[in-house]
N, C-alpha and C positions, 0 to 999 in steps of 0.2 A: 256104887262108887268103888273105884279100884282100891285094893288094899294099901296102895302106896300113900293114901291121904291119912296122915296121922293127926291126932287131936289129943290135947291134954286137958280139955275142959269136961270133966266127968259129970257135971250137972246139966249137960246138953242132951236133949232127947235123941240125938243122932250119934252119941258117943257109945262105943262098944269096945272095951278093952284097948283103949288108946287108938282106935280107928274111927274114921268118920263113915257112917252108914247112910248119909243123906244122898238122895238121888242126884243132886247137883249142889254146888256151893256158890256163894257170892262173897267175894272179898273186896272191900272198898278202902279208900284212903280217908283217914280221920279228917273232918272238916271239909270234905268234898274234893273235887279235882281228880286228876288222874296220875299224879306223881307223888310218891312217898318220900321224895328227896333223900334217897339213899339209906333210909332207916326203917326196919321192919316194925318198930314201935308205933309208927304212924299208920299202920294198917289194922284192919279188924275183920272178923268173919260175921257177915250179916245173916248167915244161915242159922246161927245159934238160936235155939228155942229151949227154954227152961224145961228140964225133965220134971214131971209131976208125979 
């Protein structure tokens, strides 16, 4: 994953010093569909995996 993908979710297994190290990411719209209706709060990262 390029260094330009930042992440603030430190309990994700792909988080390393505010960078995403996942080989790919999936971001979806809350509730389904393909439009976030102009607000980032309606989106979320489905690549998140709890760091153990």
